[in-house]
PAGU-336176 format. One line per 3 residues: number of its first residue (from 1); their letters; for each residue z, y, x of C-alpha. Coordinates in Angstrom, 1 decimal, decimal comma. Layout:
# PAGU-336176
NUM> a> Z Y X | ...;
END
This chain:
# PAGU-336176
1> msd> 89,6 60,3 -47,7 | 87,6 63,5 -48,2 | 88,2 64,4 -44,6;
4> yvd> 86,1 61,5 -43,4 | 83,3 61,4 -45,9 | 80,3 63,8 -45,7;
7> kra> 78,7 65,4 -48,7 | 75,8 63,4 -50,0 | 73,0 63,5 -52,5;
10> pwa> 73,9 62,1 -56,0 | 73,8 58,3 -56,1 | 73,4 58,0 -52,3;
13> ppk> 76,0 55,9 -50,4 | 78,7 57,9 -48,6 | 78,1 58,6 -44,9;
16> fti> 81,3 58,4 -42,9 | 82,2 60,6 -39,9 | 85,1 59,2 -37,9;
19> gqk> 85,8 60,4 -34,4 | 89,0 58,7 -33,2 | 90,5 55,2 -33,2;
22> hsa> 93,5 56,5 -35,1 | 91,3 58,0 -37,8 | 89,5 54,7 -38,1;
25> hvv> 92,8 52,9 -38,5 | 93,9 55,4 -41,2 | 90,6 54,9 -43,1;
28> lqd> 90,8 51,1 -43,1 | 94,4 51,2 -44,4 | 93,4 53,5 -47,3;
31> ssl> 93,7 51,3 -50,5 | 91,2 53,6 -52,3 | 88,5 53,3 -49,7;
34> les> 86,3 50,8 -51,6 | 87,0 52,0 -55,1 | 83,7 53,8 -55,5;
37> ffa> 81,8 50,9 -53,8 | 83,1 48,3 -56,3 | 82,7 50,8 -59,3;
40> rlq> 79,0 51,2 -58,4 | 78,6 47,5 -58,0 | 80,2 46,9 -61,5;
43> dmc> 77,8 49,5 -63,0 | 74,9 47,8 -61,4 | 75,9 44,4 -62,7;
46> tli> 76,4 45,9 -66,2 | 72,9 47,4 -66,2 | 71,3 44,1 -65,0;
49> aaa> 73,1 42,1 -67,6 | 72,1 44,6 -70,4 | 68,4 44,7 -69,5;
52> pgt> 66,3 42,3 -71,6 | 64,3 41,1 -68,6 | 67,3 40,2 -66,5;
55> ssa> 70,0 39,5 -69,1 | 69,9 35,8 -68,3 | 70,5 36,3 -64,6;
58> dls> 73,5 34,6 -63,0 | 75,8 37,4 -61,9 | 78,8 35,3 -61,3;
61> law> 79,0 35,9 -57,6 | 78,7 39,7 -58,0 | 81,4 39,7 -60,7;
64> qmv> 83,6 37,7 -58,3 | 83,1 40,5 -55,7 | 84,1 43,1 -58,2;
67> elk> 87,3 41,1 -59,1 | 88,2 40,2 -55,6 | 87,6 43,7 -54,1;
70> kvn> 87,2 42,3 -50,6 | 84,4 43,0 -48,1 | 84,0 40,2 -45,5;
73> vlv> 82,8 41,1 -42,0 | 81,9 38,1 -39,8 | 82,7 38,8 -36,1;
76> ygq> 80,9 36,5 -33,6 | 80,8 36,5 -29,8 | 81,1 34,3 -26,7;
79> tga> 84,6 33,2 -25,6 | 86,3 36,2 -23,9 | 83,9 38,8 -25,3;
82> gks> 86,7 40,8 -26,9 | 86,3 39,9 -30,6 | 90,0 39,5 -31,2;
85> tli> 91,0 42,5 -29,2 | 88,6 44,7 -31,3 | 89,9 43,3 -34,6;
88> gel> 93,5 43,7 -33,5 | 93,0 47,4 -32,7 | 91,1 48,0 -36,0;
91> vgk> 93,7 46,4 -38,2 | 96,8 47,4 -36,2 | 97,9 44,0 -35,1;
94> dgl> 99,6 43,7 -31,7 | 99,1 40,5 -29,7 | 95,5 39,8 -30,8;
97> gga> 93,1 39,2 -27,9 | 93,7 37,6 -24,5 | 93,8 34,0 -25,9;
100> ttf> 90,8 31,9 -26,9 | 90,1 31,7 -30,7 | 89,7 28,1 -31,8;
103> evd> 90,0 28,5 -35,5 | 88,6 31,0 -38,1 | 91,2 33,8 -38,6;
106> qht> 91,0 36,4 -41,4 | 92,5 39,8 -41,0 | 92,4 41,8 -44,2;
109> tas> 93,1 45,5 -44,2 | 94,8 47,5 -47,1 | 91,3 48,9 -48,0;
112> gvc> 89,9 45,4 -48,6 | 87,8 45,2 -45,5 | 88,4 41,7 -44,1;
115> fvd> 87,4 41,0 -40,5 | 86,7 37,2 -40,0 | 87,4 36,3 -36,4;
118> rpg> 85,1 33,4 -35,6 | 85,8 30,9 -32,7 | 84,2 31,9 -29,4;
121> idi> 80,7 30,6 -29,0 | 79,6 28,3 -26,2 | 75,9 29,0 -25,9;
124> pga> 73,8 26,0 -24,7 | 72,5 26,6 -21,2 | 75,1 29,3 -20,5;
127> vst> 76,2 29,2 -16,8 | 79,9 28,6 -16,5 | 81,8 31,2 -14,5;
130> dae> 83,9 28,5 -12,9 | 81,1 26,2 -11,9 | 81,2 24,6 -8,5;
133> sta> 79,2 26,4 -5,8 | 76,0 24,9 -4,5 | 77,6 24,5 -1,1;
136> tqs> 80,4 22,5 -2,6 | 78,0 20,2 -4,5 | 75,9 19,6 -1,4;
139> sms> 79,0 18,2 0,4 | 79,6 15,7 -2,4 | 79,0 12,0 -2,1;
142> vwh> 76,3 10,4 -4,3 | 78,9 9,0 -6,6 | 80,7 12,4 -7,1;
145> kfm> 77,3 14,1 -7,6 | 76,5 11,7 -10,4 | 79,9 12,2 -12,0;
148> htl> 79,4 16,0 -11,8 | 76,0 15,7 -13,4 | 77,3 13,4 -16,1;
151> khw> 80,1 15,9 -16,9 | 77,6 18,7 -17,0 | 75,4 16,7 -19,4;
154> ade> 78,3 15,9 -21,7 | 79,4 19,5 -21,7 | 75,9 20,6 -22,7;
157> qak> 75,8 18,1 -25,6 | 79,1 19,5 -26,8 | 77,7 23,0 -26,6;
160> ras> 74,6 22,1 -28,5 | 76,6 20,4 -31,3 | 79,0 23,4 -31,5;
163> wkk> 76,0 25,8 -31,6 | 74,3 23,9 -34,4 | 77,6 23,9 -36,3;
166> tld> 77,9 27,7 -35,9 | 74,4 28,3 -37,3 | 74,9 25,8 -40,1;
169> dld> 78,2 27,4 -41,1 | 76,6 30,9 -41,1 | 73,8 29,6 -43,3;
172> rrl> 76,4 28,2 -45,7 | 78,3 31,5 -45,8 | 75,2 33,6 -46,3;
175> rsn> 74,1 31,5 -49,3 | 77,6 30,7 -50,6 | 78,4 31,1 -54,3;
178> sae> 82,0 32,1 -53,5 | 83,1 35,7 -52,9 | 85,7 34,4 -50,5;
181> drp> 83,0 33,2 -48,1 | 80,0 35,5 -48,7 | 79,8 38,2 -45,9;
184> lal> 78,7 41,8 -46,5 | 78,3 42,5 -42,8 | 77,9 40,6 -39,5;
187> vyv> 79,0 41,8 -36,0 | 78,1 40,3 -32,7 | 80,4 41,3 -29,8;
190> hka> 79,2 41,1 -26,1 | 81,4 42,1 -23,2 | 80,0 44,8 -20,9;
193> gnp> 81,3 42,9 -17,9 | 79,1 39,9 -18,8 | 75,6 40,5 -17,4;
196> rly> 74,1 37,4 -19,0 | 72,5 38,1 -22,4 | 71,1 34,9 -24,0;
199> keh> 68,7 36,7 -26,2 | 67,0 33,9 -28,0 | 70,2 32,3 -29,1;
202> ika> 71,8 35,6 -30,1 | 68,6 36,6 -32,0 | 68,7 33,3 -33,9;
205> llt> 72,2 34,2 -35,1 | 71,4 37,8 -36,0 | 68,1 37,0 -37,7;
208> kah> 69,9 34,8 -40,3 | 71,9 37,8 -41,6 | 69,3 40,5 -40,9;
211> tll> 66,5 38,9 -42,9 | 68,9 38,4 -45,8 | 69,6 42,1 -45,8;
214> vpt> 73,2 41,8 -44,6 | 74,1 44,8 -42,4 | 74,1 43,6 -38,8;
217> fvv> 75,6 45,1 -35,7 | 75,7 44,4 -32,0 | 78,7 45,8 -30,1;
220> mad> 79,1 46,1 -26,4 | 82,8 45,9 -25,9 | 85,1 46,8 -22,9;
223> kws> 82,7 49,5 -21,7 | 84,7 50,2 -18,6 | 84,7 46,6 -17,4;
226> ade> 81,2 47,1 -15,9 | 79,9 49,7 -13,5 | 77,4 52,2 -14,8;
229> psr> 74,2 50,6 -13,3 | 75,1 47,1 -14,6 | 76,0 48,5 -18,0;
232> qil> 72,7 50,4 -18,3 | 70,7 47,2 -17,5 | 72,6 45,3 -20,1;
235> erd> 72,2 48,1 -22,7 | 68,5 48,1 -22,1 | 68,3 44,4 -22,7;
238> ike> 70,3 44,7 -25,9 | 68,1 47,5 -27,2 | 65,0 45,4 -26,4;
241> mid> 66,4 42,5 -28,3 | 67,1 44,8 -31,3 | 63,5 46,1 -31,1;
244> elg> 62,3 42,5 -31,2 | 64,3 41,9 -34,3 | 62,7 44,9 -35,9;
247> enk> 63,3 46,1 -39,5 | 64,2 43,9 -42,4 | 62,6 44,3 -45,9;
250> rhk> 64,8 47,3 -46,7 | 63,6 49,0 -43,4 | 67,0 48,6 -41,9;
253> rvq> 67,5 47,9 -38,2 | 70,3 46,1 -36,4 | 72,8 48,8 -35,2;
256> yhl> 74,1 49,0 -31,7 | 77,5 50,4 -30,7 | 79,2 50,9 -27,2;
259> lsa> 83,0 51,0 -27,3 | 86,2 50,2 -25,6 | 88,9 49,1 -28,0;
262> rqy> 91,8 49,8 -25,6 | 92,5 51,9 -22,5 | 91,2 50,2 -19,4;
265> ksg> 92,8 50,5 -16,0 | 90,6 50,4 -12,9 | 92,6 51,0 -9,7;
268> ttt> 94,3 54,3 -10,1 | 92,0 55,4 -13,0 | 92,8 54,9 -16,6;
271> hps> 89,8 55,0 -18,9 | 90,4 56,0 -22,6 | 89,6 54,0 -25,7;
274> mgm> 86,3 55,2 -27,1 | 83,6 54,4 -29,7 | 85,9 52,9 -32,3;
277> gef> 85,6 55,6 -34,9 | 81,8 55,7 -34,6 | 81,7 51,9 -35,1;
280> vag> 83,8 51,9 -38,2 | 81,8 54,9 -39,6 | 78,6 53,0 -39,0;
283> lls> 80,0 49,8 -40,6 | 81,2 51,6 -43,8 | 78,2 53,8 -44,1;
286> nle> 75,9 50,7 -44,3 | 77,8 49,1 -47,1 | 75,6 49,6 -50,2;
289> pad> 76,3 48,1 -53,7 | 72,5 47,7 -54,0 | 72,8 44,9 -51,5;
292> ait> 74,6 42,9 -54,3 | 71,2 42,3 -55,9 | 70,7 39,6 -53,3;
295> fir> 73,7 37,8 -54,8 | 71,9 37,4 -58,2 | 70,7 33,9 -59,0;
298> qag> 68,1 32,8 -61,5 | 69,7 31,0 -64,4 | 68,4 27,4 -64,9;
301> fsa> 66,3 26,8 -68,0 | 65,1 23,7 -69,9 | 61,5 22,6 -70,1;
304> gnr> 61,6 19,4 -72,1 | 63,9 17,2 -70,1 | 63,4 19,1 -66,9;
307> krp> 65,7 21,8 -65,6 | 64,9 24,3 -63,0 | 67,7 24,6 -60,4;
310> aas> 69,3 27,9 -59,7 | 67,8 29,7 -56,8 | 68,8 32,9 -55,0;
313> lst> 66,4 35,8 -54,7 | 66,4 35,3 -51,0 | 65,1 31,7 -51,5;
316> ayp> 62,7 32,7 -54,2 | 61,2 35,5 -52,1 | 61,6 34,3 -48,5;
319> std> 61,1 36,8 -45,7 | 57,9 36,3 -43,7 | 59,8 37,5 -40,6;
322> aps> 62,4 34,8 -40,8 | 61,7 32,1 -38,1 | 61,6 28,5 -39,3;
325> rte> 64,4 26,1 -38,5 | 62,4 24,5 -35,7 | 61,7 27,9 -34,1;
328> vat> 65,3 29,0 -34,0 | 67,2 28,2 -30,8 | 65,4 24,9 -30,4;
331> dvt> 66,9 23,2 -27,4 | 65,3 20,1 -25,9 | 68,1 17,6 -25,3;
334> ppm> 68,1 16,6 -21,6 | 68,1 12,9 -20,8 | 71,3 11,3 -19,9;
337> psf> 71,6 11,0 -16,1 | 70,9 7,6 -14,8 | 73,6 5,6 -13,0;
340> par> 73,2 5,3 -9,2 | 71,6 1,9 -8,5 | 73,7 -0,6 -6,6;
343> rsg> 72,6 -4,1 -5,5 | 75,3 -6,7 -5,7 | 75,8 -9,6 -3,2;
346> tdc> 74,7 -12,0 -5,9 | 71,4 -10,1 -6,4 | 70,7 -10,2 -2,6;
349> nts> 71,4 -14,0 -2,4 | 69,1 -14,7 -5,4 | 66,3 -12,7 -3,8;
352> akk> 66,7 -14,7 -0,5 | 66,5 -18,0 -2,3 | 63,3 -17,0 -4,1;
355> rrk> 61,7 -16,1 -0,7 | 62,6 -19,5 0,8 | 61,1 -21,4 -2,2;
358> a> 57,9 -19,4 -1,8;
END
């Protein structure tokens, strides 16, 4: 381990220097990797419990973390972004990637770092890559245009429901009392070959973790799948988004990494894997036991017959930077397309009779 950890000032968290993918894999499979992390977390809990002013604090979640010795890293991204491929290369599992992820999959390394592969996100309003061309739609009959519009409307409703479910699930995990669920880092993966960056929706996802002091990362994956000019434009947009998110209350920013988890063949050229070591180094270097203070909850107390419910510190001291629920990814539900009007023969006869009577 000493080969990958820089010297540091006393009590400061370790800063990792990892250059190659193989080295990153070796580090993640080291069973002693997180020993000092959980030892410092245990010391911190002991001190909090011993201090008169905080002795009544609920440390159950932090103690669960110490006992479980597992660090959950949530990995999000659109379908096909390369989440599973990235995780497979980090944990040394062949066969991950290439297929769409529909269920939550956990991949725990020997060190205790657990990558939680989330199902691919369908972002509301995202343009489908297999959508019919304008020319094809213009040649449709009125009926087929209606059916196409109806299908698009139904797909959008499904996307909105799925997106809300994703945000609600992240909220639940970020405030969970279970060490099995609670994340210590969040990663959003975006494929370099996808030029569309839906900033407002991605910011809504990242903000939830960032404002609660969870180390947050944006990864541009499959570097070689895009040409240099397109990649530079996308990289500029990502960095602008990160600037808009700004610093959290600990003066930490969302981190950005560019990588290619595997070799990439383009014609006769084979591009190497790159950036994996730097990403793992950044992830590990941002894990701090002090973040566990956000796990502490205030113990309930009695005041006559009234009890004050337990509340997390993040709830007791909300961030002024956190957008309200109505401001985050608010999508106006489009109206259901109206059915094409058709007049039946009966309607026509009735109208004729009315005219004759008049």
